[in-house]
PLY file of the C-alpha trace (Angstrom):
ply
format ascii 1.0
element vertex 227
property float x
property float y
property float z
element edge 226
property int vertex1
property int vertex2
end_header
-9.64 -24.89 110.02
-5.64 -24.00 109.78
-5.56 -24.29 113.91
-6.83 -28.13 113.28
-4.44 -28.80 110.95
-1.31 -28.07 112.62
-2.73 -29.60 115.93
-3.27 -32.90 113.88
0.16 -33.14 112.45
1.80 -32.32 115.97
0.00 -35.04 117.64
0.95 -37.26 115.15
4.10 -36.62 114.82
4.01 -36.73 118.83
2.76 -39.91 118.86
5.47 -41.22 116.31
8.16 -40.37 118.91
6.53 -41.85 121.45
5.99 -45.45 119.52
9.70 -45.11 118.65
10.10 -44.64 122.04
8.47 -47.35 123.32
9.73 -49.68 120.88
13.62 -49.08 121.98
12.90 -49.44 124.66
11.78 -53.17 124.54
14.80 -53.25 122.57
17.00 -51.90 124.89
20.04 -49.77 123.99
21.91 -52.31 122.11
22.28 -56.69 121.67
21.62 -58.46 125.32
24.40 -59.18 127.45
24.47 -62.82 126.99
24.50 -62.49 123.33
27.52 -60.02 123.59
28.77 -62.63 126.05
28.76 -65.49 123.25
29.71 -63.81 120.03
32.87 -62.63 122.17
33.52 -66.52 122.91
32.98 -67.63 119.61
35.05 -65.08 117.78
38.05 -65.93 120.52
37.94 -69.51 119.78
38.25 -68.84 116.21
41.08 -66.93 116.62
42.51 -69.37 118.66
42.91 -72.02 116.46
43.52 -70.03 113.41
46.81 -68.86 114.45
50.22 -69.63 114.53
52.40 -69.05 117.81
54.79 -66.77 116.96
56.96 -68.85 119.20
56.27 -71.94 118.58
58.69 -74.56 118.05
60.04 -75.81 114.32
58.99 -79.33 114.82
55.43 -78.60 116.02
55.59 -76.34 112.75
53.68 -78.07 109.86
56.29 -79.53 107.75
56.95 -79.90 104.04
57.55 -83.57 103.13
61.49 -83.82 101.82
62.30 -85.05 98.42
63.00 -88.35 98.90
67.20 -89.50 98.01
66.48 -91.39 95.75
64.80 -89.02 93.61
67.15 -86.84 93.54
70.09 -89.25 92.12
67.71 -90.54 89.57
69.07 -88.33 86.86
73.34 -89.59 88.13
71.77 -92.82 88.34
70.53 -92.82 84.58
73.33 -91.48 83.34
75.98 -93.38 85.26
74.05 -96.93 83.92
74.31 -95.39 80.53
77.57 -94.43 80.64
78.58 -98.35 81.94
76.19 -99.29 78.98
78.10 -98.05 76.20
81.75 -98.75 77.53
80.65 -101.87 77.73
79.30 -101.83 74.39
82.58 -100.43 73.06
84.63 -102.97 74.78
82.45 -106.18 73.05
82.81 -104.22 69.41
86.63 -103.67 69.77
86.59 -107.52 70.90
84.37 -108.60 67.84
85.02 -110.69 64.43
83.26 -111.48 61.55
80.69 -113.24 61.43
79.91 -111.83 65.26
76.73 -109.27 65.52
78.26 -106.44 66.23
81.44 -106.95 64.18
79.63 -104.61 61.51
79.24 -101.97 63.73
83.21 -102.12 64.81
84.33 -101.79 61.37
81.59 -98.62 60.43
83.29 -97.11 63.63
86.86 -97.92 61.99
85.84 -96.71 58.24
85.01 -93.43 59.98
87.56 -92.87 62.12
89.84 -92.67 58.88
87.53 -91.33 56.83
88.04 -88.43 59.68
91.65 -88.54 59.78
93.53 -85.64 57.77
96.87 -86.09 57.98
98.98 -88.21 56.35
101.12 -89.39 58.99
98.12 -90.25 60.92
96.29 -91.83 58.89
98.98 -94.05 57.69
99.54 -95.21 61.21
95.97 -95.82 61.79
95.89 -98.08 58.45
99.00 -100.06 59.69
96.82 -100.52 63.41
93.31 -101.70 61.22
96.13 -104.32 59.56
97.33 -105.46 62.56
93.31 -105.71 63.66
92.60 -107.79 60.19
95.78 -110.26 61.43
93.89 -110.57 64.85
90.76 -111.56 63.46
92.11 -114.49 61.40
93.69 -115.89 64.02
90.44 -115.54 66.09
88.90 -117.09 63.50
91.56 -119.63 62.91
90.91 -120.79 66.68
86.57 -120.96 65.91
86.39 -124.20 64.14
82.86 -124.11 64.55
82.19 -120.71 63.21
79.67 -120.69 60.27
81.43 -119.89 57.19
84.35 -119.97 58.17
86.49 -120.20 55.15
84.82 -117.32 53.40
85.07 -115.21 56.51
89.58 -115.59 56.61
89.19 -114.71 52.78
87.06 -111.49 53.40
89.71 -110.78 56.47
92.85 -112.03 54.59
92.10 -109.47 51.85
90.93 -106.61 53.65
94.52 -106.97 55.63
95.73 -106.56 52.32
94.69 -103.95 51.00
94.68 -101.77 53.98
98.74 -102.52 54.61
99.56 -101.52 50.68
97.71 -98.95 51.36
99.48 -97.47 54.63
103.37 -98.73 53.52
102.51 -97.06 50.06
101.61 -93.62 52.12
104.03 -93.52 54.53
106.87 -94.72 51.98
108.04 -91.64 50.48
107.82 -90.01 54.42
110.13 -93.08 55.38
112.52 -92.75 53.41
113.80 -88.99 54.99
112.16 -89.96 58.43
114.18 -92.35 60.56
111.85 -92.83 63.39
109.00 -93.56 60.57
111.23 -95.81 58.78
111.84 -98.04 61.84
107.88 -97.77 62.67
107.46 -99.52 58.90
110.18 -102.25 59.83
108.00 -103.14 63.35
105.01 -102.95 61.88
105.73 -105.45 59.16
108.18 -108.25 61.16
105.12 -108.33 63.58
102.36 -108.86 61.11
104.89 -111.45 59.36
105.63 -113.32 62.39
101.85 -113.13 63.25
100.54 -114.33 59.57
103.14 -116.97 59.36
102.55 -118.98 62.11
99.03 -119.14 60.66
100.04 -121.31 57.59
99.52 -124.64 58.73
96.25 -123.94 59.53
94.83 -122.30 57.06
93.29 -124.15 53.76
94.77 -124.31 50.10
93.05 -120.91 48.75
94.02 -118.47 51.61
97.48 -120.45 52.35
98.31 -119.19 48.79
96.78 -115.08 49.54
98.32 -114.92 52.93
101.87 -116.20 50.98
101.52 -113.62 48.77
101.65 -110.74 51.33
103.96 -112.11 53.42
106.26 -111.45 49.85
104.63 -108.13 49.66
105.73 -107.33 53.65
108.80 -108.99 53.53
110.56 -105.87 51.79
109.09 -103.84 54.23
111.44 -105.52 57.12
114.69 -104.49 56.10
115.77 -100.68 56.09
116.48 -99.14 51.94
113.42 -100.07 50.52
0 1
1 2
2 3
3 4
4 5
5 6
6 7
7 8
8 9
9 10
10 11
11 12
12 13
13 14
14 15
15 16
16 17
17 18
18 19
19 20
20 21
21 22
22 23
23 24
24 25
25 26
26 27
27 28
28 29
29 30
30 31
31 32
32 33
33 34
34 35
35 36
36 37
37 38
38 39
39 40
40 41
41 42
42 43
43 44
44 45
45 46
46 47
47 48
48 49
49 50
50 51
51 52
52 53
53 54
54 55
55 56
56 57
57 58
58 59
59 60
60 61
61 62
62 63
63 64
64 65
65 66
66 67
67 68
68 69
69 70
70 71
71 72
72 73
73 74
74 75
75 76
76 77
77 78
78 79
79 80
80 81
81 82
82 83
83 84
84 85
85 86
86 87
87 88
88 89
89 90
90 91
91 92
92 93
93 94
94 95
95 96
96 97
97 98
98 99
99 100
100 101
101 102
102 103
103 104
104 105
105 106
106 107
107 108
108 109
109 110
110 111
111 112
112 113
113 114
114 115
115 116
116 117
117 118
118 119
119 120
120 121
121 122
122 123
123 124
124 125
125 126
126 127
127 128
128 129
129 130
130 131
131 132
132 133
133 134
134 135
135 136
136 137
137 138
138 139
139 140
140 141
141 142
142 143
143 144
144 145
145 146
146 147
147 148
148 149
149 150
150 151
151 152
152 153
153 154
154 155
155 156
156 157
157 158
158 159
159 160
160 161
161 162
162 163
163 164
164 165
165 166
166 167
167 168
168 169
169 170
170 171
171 172
172 173
173 174
174 175
175 176
176 177
177 178
178 179
179 180
180 181
181 182
182 183
183 184
184 185
185 186
186 187
187 188
188 189
189 190
190 191
191 192
192 193
193 194
194 195
195 196
196 197
197 198
198 199
199 200
200 201
201 202
202 203
203 204
204 205
205 206
206 207
207 208
208 209
209 210
210 211
211 212
212 213
213 214
214 215
215 216
216 217
217 218
218 219
219 220
220 221
221 222
222 223
223 224
224 225
225 226
Protein backbone atom coordinates (compact mmCIF):
# COMPACT_ATOMS: atom_id res chain seq x y z
CA UNK A 1 0.00 0.00 0.00
CA UNK A 2 2.99 2.33 0.45
CA UNK A 3 3.54 2.59 -3.30
CA UNK A 4 -0.07 3.59 -3.82
CA UNK A 5 0.19 6.48 -1.27
CA UNK A 6 3.34 7.76 -2.90
CA UNK A 7 1.63 7.66 -6.29
CA UNK A 8 -1.40 9.58 -4.94
CA UNK A 9 0.80 12.25 -3.31
CA UNK A 10 2.82 12.75 -6.46
CA UNK A 11 -0.29 13.03 -8.58
CA UNK A 12 -1.80 15.61 -6.17
CA UNK A 13 1.35 17.72 -6.29
CA UNK A 14 1.41 17.61 -10.07
CA UNK A 15 -2.24 18.65 -10.16
CA UNK A 16 -1.58 21.66 -7.86
CA UNK A 17 1.38 22.76 -9.96
CA UNK A 18 -0.72 22.43 -13.10
CA UNK A 19 -3.53 24.54 -11.68
CA UNK A 20 -1.13 27.26 -10.46
CA UNK A 21 0.49 27.35 -13.87
CA UNK A 22 -2.91 27.70 -15.54
CA UNK A 23 -3.87 30.51 -13.09
CA UNK A 24 -0.61 32.33 -13.74
CA UNK A 25 -1.11 31.97 -17.48
CA UNK A 26 -4.52 33.58 -17.23
CA UNK A 27 -3.22 36.46 -15.10
CA UNK A 28 -0.14 36.98 -17.20
CA UNK A 29 3.33 37.60 -15.92
CA UNK A 30 2.44 41.12 -14.52
CA UNK A 31 -0.04 44.04 -14.80
CA UNK A 32 -1.60 44.52 -18.19
CA UNK A 33 -0.05 47.05 -20.58
CA UNK A 34 -3.03 49.45 -20.48
CA UNK A 35 -2.95 49.44 -16.66
CA UNK A 36 0.75 50.24 -16.61
CA UNK A 37 0.27 53.06 -19.14
CA UNK A 38 -2.60 54.57 -17.16
CA UNK A 39 -0.62 54.36 -13.92
CA UNK A 40 2.40 56.00 -15.54
CA UNK A 41 0.29 58.90 -16.88
CA UNK A 42 -1.31 59.45 -13.50
CA UNK A 43 2.04 59.53 -11.72
CA UNK A 44 3.46 61.98 -14.27
CA UNK A 45 0.49 64.33 -13.87
CA UNK A 46 0.82 64.27 -10.10
CA UNK A 47 4.54 64.94 -10.28
CA UNK A 48 4.08 67.86 -12.70
CA UNK A 49 1.43 69.49 -10.54
CA UNK A 50 3.46 69.27 -7.32
CA UNK A 51 6.96 70.20 -8.31
CA UNK A 52 8.17 73.83 -8.78
CA UNK A 53 10.74 74.23 -11.54
CA UNK A 54 14.13 75.37 -10.25
CA UNK A 55 14.34 78.09 -12.88
CA UNK A 56 10.90 79.55 -12.20
CA UNK A 57 11.03 83.37 -12.31
CA UNK A 58 10.66 85.09 -8.92
CA UNK A 59 7.46 86.85 -9.96
CA UNK A 60 5.84 83.49 -10.74
CA UNK A 61 6.61 82.02 -7.33
CA UNK A 62 4.16 82.34 -4.42
CA UNK A 63 4.82 85.63 -2.69
CA UNK A 64 4.58 86.44 1.01
CA UNK A 65 2.35 89.46 1.61
CA UNK A 66 4.49 92.45 2.59
CA UNK A 67 3.77 94.15 5.90
CA UNK A 68 2.13 97.46 5.27
CA UNK A 69 4.22 100.53 5.94
CA UNK A 70 1.69 102.05 8.29
CA UNK A 71 1.78 98.93 10.47
CA UNK A 72 5.57 99.14 10.75
CA UNK A 73 5.41 102.86 11.54
CA UNK A 74 2.54 102.62 14.02
CA UNK A 75 4.74 102.26 17.17
CA UNK A 76 6.82 105.28 16.12
CA UNK A 77 3.69 107.28 15.36
CA UNK A 78 2.32 106.44 18.79
CA UNK A 79 5.56 107.49 20.46
CA UNK A 80 5.62 110.76 18.52
CA UNK A 81 2.02 111.52 19.48
CA UNK A 82 2.82 110.84 23.12
CA UNK A 83 5.82 113.18 23.04
CA UNK A 84 3.80 115.94 21.38
CA UNK A 85 1.01 115.53 23.93
CA UNK A 86 3.50 115.64 26.81
CA UNK A 87 5.20 118.78 25.51
CA UNK A 88 1.85 120.46 24.84
CA UNK A 89 0.62 119.61 28.33
CA UNK A 90 3.83 120.95 29.88
CA UNK A 91 3.52 124.22 27.96
CA UNK A 92 -0.12 124.67 28.94
CA UNK A 93 0.66 123.78 32.56
CA UNK A 94 3.54 126.27 32.70
CA UNK A 95 1.25 129.12 31.62
CA UNK A 96 -1.56 128.36 34.07
CA UNK A 97 -2.54 130.73 36.89
CA UNK A 98 -4.30 130.17 40.23
CA UNK A 99 -7.84 128.97 39.61
CA UNK A 100 -6.99 127.03 36.43
CA UNK A 101 -7.57 123.29 36.28
CA UNK A 102 -3.90 122.41 35.72
CA UNK A 103 -2.45 124.93 38.18
CA UNK A 104 -2.05 122.37 41.01
CA UNK A 105 0.04 120.26 38.63
CA UNK A 106 2.31 123.23 38.00
CA UNK A 107 2.80 123.86 41.70
CA UNK A 108 3.39 120.16 42.39
CA UNK A 109 6.14 120.02 39.76
CA UNK A 110 7.70 123.18 41.16
CA UNK A 111 7.61 121.83 44.71
CA UNK A 112 9.18 118.55 43.62
CA UNK A 113 12.01 120.39 41.88
CA UNK A 114 12.72 122.46 44.99
CA UNK A 115 12.66 119.39 47.21
CA UNK A 116 15.13 117.50 45.03
CA UNK A 117 17.61 120.39 44.92
CA UNK A 118 20.55 119.72 47.25
CA UNK A 119 22.77 122.73 46.55
CA UNK A 120 22.00 125.89 48.54
CA UNK A 121 23.00 128.10 45.63
CA UNK A 122 20.74 126.24 43.19
CA UNK A 123 17.91 126.17 45.69
CA UNK A 124 18.11 129.95 46.20
CA UNK A 125 18.07 130.51 42.43
CA UNK A 126 15.01 128.31 41.99
CA UNK A 127 13.21 129.95 44.89
CA UNK A 128 13.78 133.34 43.28
CA UNK A 129 12.45 131.93 40.02
CA UNK A 130 9.35 130.69 41.84
CA UNK A 131 8.85 134.11 43.45
CA UNK A 132 9.00 135.77 40.02
CA UNK A 133 6.44 133.24 38.78
CA UNK A 134 4.07 134.23 41.62
CA UNK A 135 4.43 137.89 40.67
CA UNK A 136 3.58 137.04 37.07
CA UNK A 137 0.54 135.05 38.20
CA UNK A 138 -0.66 137.97 40.32
CA UNK A 139 -0.39 140.29 37.31
CA UNK A 140 -2.36 137.79 35.18
CA UNK A 141 -5.09 137.57 37.81
CA UNK A 142 -5.45 141.35 37.78
CA UNK A 143 -5.98 141.22 34.02
CA UNK A 144 -8.66 138.52 34.31
CA UNK A 145 -11.54 140.50 35.76
CA UNK A 146 -13.99 137.59 35.45
CA UNK A 147 -11.92 135.09 37.47
CA UNK A 148 -14.01 133.69 40.34
CA UNK A 149 -12.63 134.45 43.82
CA UNK A 150 -9.99 136.69 42.28
CA UNK A 151 -9.42 138.61 45.52
CA UNK A 152 -8.75 135.43 47.51
CA UNK A 153 -6.53 134.01 44.78
CA UNK A 154 -4.51 137.24 44.71
CA UNK A 155 -4.10 137.07 48.47
CA UNK A 156 -2.76 133.51 48.36
CA UNK A 157 -0.47 134.29 45.42
CA UNK A 158 1.06 137.35 47.10
CA UNK A 159 1.57 135.40 50.32
CA UNK A 160 3.34 132.60 48.47
CA UNK A 161 5.51 135.16 46.67
CA UNK A 162 6.49 136.79 49.97
CA UNK A 163 7.30 133.46 51.66
CA UNK A 164 9.40 132.19 48.75
CA UNK A 165 11.26 135.49 48.38
CA UNK A 166 12.22 135.59 52.06
CA UNK A 167 13.44 131.98 51.94
CA UNK A 168 15.57 132.65 48.86
CA UNK A 169 17.14 135.90 50.10
CA UNK A 170 17.85 134.57 53.59
CA UNK A 171 19.55 131.58 52.00
CA UNK A 172 21.70 133.60 49.60
CA UNK A 173 22.56 136.50 51.93
CA UNK A 174 25.62 134.92 53.64
CA UNK A 175 27.10 133.92 50.31
CA UNK A 176 26.27 137.18 48.55
CA UNK A 177 28.35 139.24 50.97
CA UNK A 178 31.51 137.50 49.75
CA UNK A 179 30.40 136.75 46.19
CA UNK A 180 30.01 139.69 43.82
CA UNK A 181 28.13 137.64 41.23
CA UNK A 182 25.62 136.38 43.78
CA UNK A 183 25.16 139.93 45.09
CA UNK A 184 24.48 141.23 41.58
CA UNK A 185 21.94 138.46 41.00
CA UNK A 186 20.10 139.38 44.20
CA UNK A 187 20.00 143.08 43.26
CA UNK A 188 18.62 142.28 39.82
CA UNK A 189 15.94 140.05 41.30
CA UNK A 190 14.89 142.61 43.92
CA UNK A 191 14.65 145.44 41.37
CA UNK A 192 12.60 143.36 38.94
CA UNK A 193 10.21 142.33 41.69
CA UNK A 194 9.89 145.90 42.96
CA UNK A 195 9.08 147.27 39.52
CA UNK A 196 6.50 144.56 38.85
CA UNK A 197 4.72 144.88 42.19
CA UNK A 198 4.67 148.68 42.11
CA UNK A 199 2.84 148.50 38.80
CA UNK A 200 0.10 146.39 40.38
CA UNK A 201 -0.62 148.68 43.34
CA UNK A 202 -3.31 150.84 41.66
CA UNK A 203 -5.27 147.73 40.63
CA UNK A 204 -5.16 145.94 43.98
CA UNK A 205 -7.86 146.08 46.62
CA UNK A 206 -6.99 147.65 49.96
CA UNK A 207 -6.08 144.43 51.76
CA UNK A 208 -3.84 143.12 49.00
CA UNK A 209 -2.32 146.55 48.43
CA UNK A 210 -1.19 146.63 52.06
CA UNK A 211 0.31 143.16 51.66
CA UNK A 212 2.14 144.25 48.49
CA UNK A 213 3.55 147.35 50.23
CA UNK A 214 4.95 145.20 53.02
CA UNK A 215 6.67 143.09 50.41
CA UNK A 216 8.17 146.17 48.78
CA UNK A 217 9.55 147.35 52.10
CA UNK A 218 11.25 143.99 52.60
CA UNK A 219 12.94 143.76 49.21
CA UNK A 220 13.88 147.42 49.00
CA UNK A 221 16.98 146.81 51.10
CA UNK A 222 18.19 144.24 48.54
CA UNK A 223 18.05 146.59 45.58
CA UNK A 224 21.38 148.09 46.64
CA UNK A 225 24.56 146.51 47.94
CA UNK A 226 25.73 146.34 51.51
CA UNK A 227 22.75 144.46 52.98
